[in-house]
N, C-alpha and C positions, 0 to 999 in steps of 0.2 A: 287618406294618405296611403301611398303604395308601401309594399313590404320593404322595398329598398329605402324609401324615405324614412320609415320607422327605424330601420336598422341604422341608418346614417345619424338620425337624431339620438338614438341610444348610444352610439359611439361618441358623438359630440358631448353628451352629458357625462359619460364615463371619463373621457379625457379631461373635462373641466374639473370633475371631482378629484381626479388624480393630481392635477396641477395645484388645486387648492390645498391639498394635503402634503405636498412635496416638502415644505419646510418642516412640518411636524415629523415626517419620516426621517429627514436628515438629522434633526435634533436627537431623535430616539436612537438612530444608528450610531451617532457619536457617543451617546451615553453607553450604549452596548459595547462599543470598541474599548471604552474605558473600564469595562467590567461592572458597570452600574446597572445591573439587571433590575433591581427594585425601583430605581428612579425612572426607568424607561417603560415598565410594564406593570399591569395590575397583578395582584396576587393570583387571581384566577388564571390569567394568561401564562404566568410563570409555571403554575402547577400543571397546566395542560401541556406545555412544551416539555417539561421535565418528564412527565408521564410518557410522552411520545419518544423521548430519548432513553426511556427505561432507567431513569435516575430519580433520586429523591432529593428533596431540598437539603437534607442533612449532608448528602454527598457533596453538593455544590458549596455549602457553607464551610465544609471542611477542606475544600480544595485550595490549592495555592492560588495566588493572584493570577498567574499565567493561565491556569486552568479555568478560573472564573471567566476570564476574557474569552476563552474558547467556547465556554457554555454560552456566554452572552452573544457571541457572534452567531451561534446557531439560531438565536432568536431572530436574526436578520435574514434567515434563509440562506446563509453562507454555508458551503460544505465544510464540515469539521471532521477531518479524518481521525482526530484524537479518540473519538468515542467508538467503542466496540459494543455492538448490541448482540447479546447472546440469545 
């Protein structure tokens, strides 16, 4: 198989996996919009994301509902201007 053929096959497989997972992504994104971080992500994923945001779980748990939603949206890869990283 040529290099172009291998690349095309790889792209086709990637697109198929993306399509297969679309519903799961949409469900998780909806949970995150609702501020339901713990229902949408594993504890490890949450800890890693909060570490990246220079935040602790305690800060998130003490946040207002609005702020929890902002934190949750950051899990979707949405820009969240609320956070200031020092």
